[in-house]
Each structure stands twice: as structure tokens, then as C-alpha cells.
C-alpha positions in Angstrom: 4.2 -110.1 -73.8 5.1 -111.7 -77.2 2.8 -109.3 -79.0 4.5 -106.3 -77.4 7.9 -107.6 -78.6 6.7 -108.1 -82.2 5.3 -104.6 -82.5 8.6 -102.7 -82.3 10.2 -105.3 -84.6 7.4 -104.9 -87.2 7.7 -101.1 -87.0 11.4 -101.4 -87.4 11.1 -103.6 -90.5 8.5 -101.2 -92.0 10.8 -98.2 -91.3 13.7 -100.0 -92.8 11.7 -100.9 -95.9 10.5 -97.3 -96.3 14.1 -96.0 -96.0 15.3 -98.5 -98.6 12.5 -97.5 -101.0 13.2 -93.8 -100.4 16.9 -94.3 -101.1 16.1 -96.2 -104.2 14.0 -93.3 -105.4 16.4 -90.7 -104.1 16.7 -88.9 -107.5 13.0 -88.5 -107.8 12.6 -87.5 -104.2 15.2 -84.8 -104.6 13.4 -83.4 -107.6 10.1 -83.5 -105.6 11.7 -81.8 -102.6 13.1 -79.1 -104.8 9.6 -78.4 -106.2 8.2 -78.3 -102.6 11.0 -76.0 -101.6 10.2 -73.7 -104.5 6.5 -73.5 -103.6 7.3 -72.8 -99.9 9.8 -70.1 -100.7 7.9 -68.3 -103.4 4.3 -69.0 -102.5 4.0 -69.4 -98.7 6.8 -67.3 -97.3 5.7 -64.1 -99.1 2.2 -64.6 -97.6 3.6 -62.9 -94.5 3.4 -59.7 -96.4 -0.4 -59.8 -96.4 -0.3 -58.3 -92.9 0.6 -54.9 -94.5 -3.1 -54.7 -95.6 -3.9 -54.1 -92.0 -0.9 -51.7 -91.4 0.3 -48.3 -92.6 3.3 -49.7 -94.3 6.2 -47.5 -95.4 8.8 -49.0 -97.8 11.7 -47.3 -95.9 10.8 -49.3 -92.7 10.2 -52.9 -91.9 6.8 -54.6 -92.0 7.0 -55.2 -88.2 7.6 -51.5 -87.5 4.5 -50.4 -89.4 1.6 -49.3 -87.2 -1.6 -51.3 -87.2 -4.6 -49.5 -88.8 -7.1 -52.4 -88.9 -9.7 -52.3 -91.7 -8.9 -48.7 -92.7 -7.6 -49.5 -96.2 -10.6 -51.8 -96.9 -13.0 -49.0 -95.9 -11.1 -46.5 -98.1 -11.4 -48.8 -101.1 -15.2 -49.3 -100.6 -15.6 -45.5 -100.4 -13.4 -44.8 -103.5 -15.2 -43.0 -106.3 -13.7 -45.3 -108.9 -15.0 -48.4 -107.2 -18.2 -48.6 -109.3 -16.3 -48.4 -112.6 -13.6 -50.8 -111.5 -16.1 -53.5 -110.4 -18.4 -52.9 -113.4 -15.5 -53.3 -115.9 -14.0 -56.3 -114.1 -17.3 -58.3 -113.7 -18.6 -57.2 -117.1 -15.7 -58.4 -119.1 -15.2 -61.6 -117.0 -18.9 -62.5 -117.4 -18.7 -62.0 -121.2 -15.6 -64.2 -121.3 -17.5 -66.8 -119.3 -20.6 -66.7 -121.5 -18.7 -66.9 -124.8 -15.2 -68.0 -124.0 -16.1 -71.0 -121.9 -18.5 -72.9 -124.2 -16.7 -72.2 -127.4 -13.7 -74.5 -126.7 -16.2 -77.3 -125.9 -18.0 -76.8 -129.2 -14.7 -76.5 -131.0 -13.4 -79.8 -129.4 -16.6 -81.6 -130.3 -16.5 -80.7 -133.9 -12.7 -81.2 -134.2 -13.2 -84.7 -132.8 -15.6 -85.4 -135.7 -13.0 -84.8 -138.4 -12.0 -88.0 -140.1 -8.8 -86.8 -141.7 -6.1 -87.0 -139.1 -3.7 -84.7 -141.1 -6.4 -82.0 -141.4 -7.4 -82.4 -137.8 -3.8 -81.9 -136.6 -3.3 -78.9 -138.9 -6.5 -77.2 -137.6 -5.5 -78.0 -134.0 -2.0 -76.6 -134.5 -3.2 -73.4 -136.1 -5.9 -72.9 -133.4 -3.6 -73.1 -130.4 -0.6 -71.3 -131.9 -1.7 -67.9 -130.6 -1.5 -69.2 -127.1 2.3 -69.3 -127.2 2.5 -65.7 -128.2 2.7 -63.1 -125.4 0.1 -60.3 -125.1 2.9 -57.8 -125.9 3.2 -59.3 -129.4 -0.6 -59.9 -129.9 -1.3 -56.4 -128.5 0.9 -54.9 -131.2 -0.8 -57.0 -133.9 -4.2 -55.9 -132.7 -3.2 -52.3 -132.4 -2.0 -52.4 -136.0 -5.2 -54.2 -137.3 -7.5 -51.9 -135.4 -5.8 -48.6 -136.3 -7.4 -46.0 -138.6 -5.4 -47.4 -141.5 -5.5 -51.0 -140.3 -6.8 -54.0 -142.1 -10.1 -54.0 -140.3 -11.0 -50.5 -141.4 -9.9 -51.2 -144.9 -12.1 -54.2 -145.2 -15.1 -52.5 -143.7 -14.6 -49.5 -146.0 -14.3 -51.7 -149.0 -17.6 -53.5 -148.1 -19.2 -50.1 -147.5 -20.1 -51.1 -143.9 -18.7 -47.9 -142.5 -18.3 -44.4 -144.0 -15.1 -43.4 -142.3 -12.3 -45.2 -140.4 -12.9 -45.9 -136.7 -10.1 -45.8 -134.1 -11.4 -48.9 -132.2 -8.9 -48.8 -129.3 -9.7 -45.1 -128.7 -13.4 -45.9 -128.3 -14.5 -47.2 -124.9 -17.7 -48.7 -126.4 -15.6 -51.2 -128.4 -13.1 -52.1 -125.7 -15.0 -55.0 -124.1 -15.7 -56.6 -127.5 -12.1 -56.3 -128.4 -11.0 -57.9 -125.1 -13.4 -60.8 -125.2 -12.8 -61.5 -128.9 -9.1 -61.4 -128.7 -9.1 -63.6 -125.6 -11.1 -66.2 -127.4 -8.8 -66.0 -130.4 -5.8 -66.6 -128.2 -7.0 -69.3 -126.0 -9.7 -71.2 -128.0 -7.4 -74.0 -129.4 -5.4 -74.4 -126.2 -8.5 -74.7 -124.0 -9.9 -77.3 -126.4 -6.9 -79.6 -125.7 -8.3 -80.6 -122.3 -11.7 -81.5 -123.7 -10.1 -83.4 -126.6 -8.1 -85.4 -124.0 -11.3 -86.1 -122.1 -13.1 -87.2 -125.3 -10.3 -89.6 -126.2 -11.1 -91.5 -123.0 -14.7 -92.2 -124.0 -15.2 -95.9 -124.7 -15.7 -96.8 -128.4 -18.3 -99.3 -127.3 -20.6 -96.4 -126.3 -20.4 -95.0 -129.9 -21.0 -98.5 -131.3 -24.1 -99.0 -129.1 -25.4 -95.6 -130.2 -24.8 -96.5 -133.9 -26.8 -99.7 -133.4 -29.6 -97.7 -131.9 -29.6 -95.5 -135.1 -28.0 -92.4 -133.7 -26.3 -90.0 -136.1 -23.0 -88.2 -135.6 -24.7 -85.1 -134.1 -26.8 -87.3 -131.8 -23.7 -89.2 -130.6 -22.1 -85.8 -129.9 -25.1 -84.7 -127.8 -26.0 -88.0 -126.0 -22.7 -89.8 -125.8 -19.7 -87.4 -125.9 -21.1 -84.5 -123.9 -22.3 -86.7 -120.9 -19.0 -88.5 -120.9 -17.0 -85.3 -120.5 -19.5 -83.7 -118.1 -17.1 -84.1 -115.1 -14.3 -82.2 -117.0 -16.6 -79.4 -118.0 -17.9 -79.1 -114.5 -14.4 -78.8 -112.9 -13.3 -76.2 -115.5 -16.5 -74.3 -115.0 -15.9 -74.1 -111.2 -12.4 -72.8 -111.8 -13.7 -70.3 -114.4 -16.3 -68.9 -112.0 -13.7 -68.5 -109.2 -11.6 -66.5 -111.6 -14.3 -64.0 -112.5 -12.4 -61.2 -110.8 -9.2 -62.1 -112.7 -9.4 -60.0 -115.8 -6.2 -61.0 -117.6 -3.9 -58.2 -116.5 -1.4 -58.6 -119.3 -4.0 -58.3 -122.0 -5.7 -55.2 -120.6 -2.5 -53.4 -119.7 -1.3 -53.8 -123.3 -4.5 -52.6 -124.9 -5.7 -49.9 -122.5 -5.0 -46.2 -123.0 -6.2 -42.9 -121.7 -9.0 -42.7 -124.2 -10.6 -46.1 -123.3 -9.8 -45.9 -119.6 -13.4 -45.7 -118.6 -14.0 -49.2 -120.0 -10.5 -50.7 -119.3 -10.0 -49.8 -115.6 -10.3 -53.2 -113.8 -9.3 -54.4 -110.4 -5.8 -55.8 -111.5 -4.9 -52.6 -113.3 -6.2 -50.5 -110.4 -4.1 -52.4 -107.9 -1.0 -52.0 -110.2 -1.6 -48.2 -110.6 -2.3 -47.6 -107.0 0.3 -49.9 -105.6 3.3 -49.3 -107.8 2.7 -46.0 -109.4 1.4 -44.2 -106.3 3.4 -46.4 -103.8 0.3 -47.1 -101.7 1.4 -50.6 -100.9 -0.9 -51.3 -97.9 -3.9 -50.0 -99.8 -3.1 -52.1 -102.9 -2.6 -55.2 -100.7 -5.9 -54.7 -99.0 -7.7 -54.5 -102.4 -5.9 -57.6 -103.6 -6.7 -59.5 -100.4 -10.4 -58.5 -100.7 -10.4 -59.8 -104.2 -8.9 -63.1 -103.1 -11.6 -63.5 -100.4 -14.4 -62.9 -103.0 -12.7 -65.4 -105.4 -12.6 -68.0 -102.6 -16.3 -67.4 -101.9 -17.1 -67.8 -105.6 -15.1 -71.0 -105.7 -16.9 -72.5 -102.7 -20.3 -71.4 -104.0 -19.8 -72.9 -107.5 -18.4 -76.1 -106.0 -21.4 -76.5 -103.7 -23.9 -75.7 -106.4 -22.4 -78.1 -109.0 -22.1 -80.8 -106.3 -25.8 -80.5 -105.5 -26.8 -80.4 -109.2 -24.8 -83.2 -110.7 -22.7 -84.6 -107.8 -19.5 -83.4 -109.4 -17.1 -81.1 -107.5 -13.5 -80.2 -106.8 -13.8 -81.5 -103.2 
């Protein structure tokens, strides 16, 4: 009997203590609740609209009034004549970005960390991540000017006798993937390196001192001390990069694409935009986007499983 009397009293004291703590943190709790409310309203409530992927939705009627069509829109996409080009362009550009755009920030961070002059290091870092803060509308205009017939790229190549006549690069599908990958690296190299620099700053100086005693040079320290120390960060970012293979940077491609390079620039995101908004095929575009999300989830789980088996590092 005494134990039963103490349990409600203990629960009451715990609840009272919790309420006092929450009241003391009321300003922080309100800020957190506003963030949760924003996520619920703008991220979870709109997910109800996913059902139109299985319906024949008409914008003049409500979603509930639309008739069910099952997997008809998914089947139509898989039978679309442009499917092969869309998938090829999306995966091709994303794989190139993964092969070149993923390791370069790591290498850049490693070498930037070796700079002894703090002032020079800050200057290089600031210049490198400055393009990240410019929108693709601005950078797209800059690239269009540089790559035009009378742009600086053609002038330099003509001056060095590397080409005989100007090339309209954005009008040639063969150059489009190279332009996309190169410009993406230029824009995001410095910004992506910040995460690795933060991870490198957490490496214990004692490890470097031990490597110095063992006779390791700066390059050897980079390979055998720094890289293993940031292996977890690299693995996590690699998993996220693999899961985003079907995300081809809509803003960048929409700004740089045109009718002349459409055979190389038509990717899933642009295809969904053109079909969904321009042709008002909302159910079809939703089905394509939902299929893309399922594939991205499968890639995320696969990459997470593989990395966990290889080096015991994963997201979950």
C-alpha cells in the first residue's frame, strides 16, 4: 500500500517539475513549436495531394471528386517515347557530378587546411564559396555571355589557335553535360568544402604530433591521419549524394537549356515542369515525381546498407 501511494506522488512531482522547466523555457519552446508548425503545414499537409497520381485530376474540381485510375499514369510514363532520353540525361549528368563534384571539395578542403597563412587561407575560402550565394539566374547569364560566339571563352581559344572559328557552346548538345558539371563544381566547390573543413578542425592535434614523430610528411599526414579522421563525414555525405542522383538541379538546367540543346538537357525535373505546368497534366506529373521519390528512397537505403556493411558508418 505505501508504494502505491508514493507512485502518484512521484509522478505528480515529475510532471510539476517538467511543467516548470517548460515554462522557464517558454520562449525557446514557442520558437520550436513555430518551426514544427511550419513543417507540418508546408511539408506534411500538402502530401495529401500525392493521391492525384492515382486519379484523373481536373483543376476545376476537388481532389476528392477526381476518379481513381490506379497506376495508369505510371504506365503512361514508362511507355513515353521521351523516357529513354530523360533518364539518360538525368543519370548521366548526376553520375558525372558524383564522380567529379563529390571528391573535389574533399581534395580542396585537404589542401586548404595545409595552408599556413591564415589570411591567405581565409581569402581563398571566401573567393571559392562566393558563387554559392549567387542564384543560377545570375550565373546563367554570366555563363551565357562567356560561352557566346563573341564571349571570352571563344576569344581566348581563338587567340591561342585552339579553334578556327567561334563555337556556340550552349547551342551544341555535345557540350551541355560538360557545361553543367563544370559550372556546378565552380558554384558549389567552396561551399561544400566548409563541411569537410569543420570535420578536419575536430581532428586531435596529438594525432598529427604522433605522425610527425613517426617521420610522416605533410602529404602522408593528409592521407593517413586526416582522411581516416573525416571518413564518417565523407560517408554520410556520399549516401546523401547517391540518394540525390535523380535530382539534376532544376534551376541550373532550366536557365541554361534551350531548344537547340534540348536533346541533352531534358531531365526528369524539367520534364515534370513542362508536362505538369505547361500542359496542365497534374496527375501525370505527380506520378512521375512520386516514382522519382521512390527510386531516390531505394537508392538511399541501398547506399546506407552498403556503407554500413563496408565501414560500419551509416545514417541509421
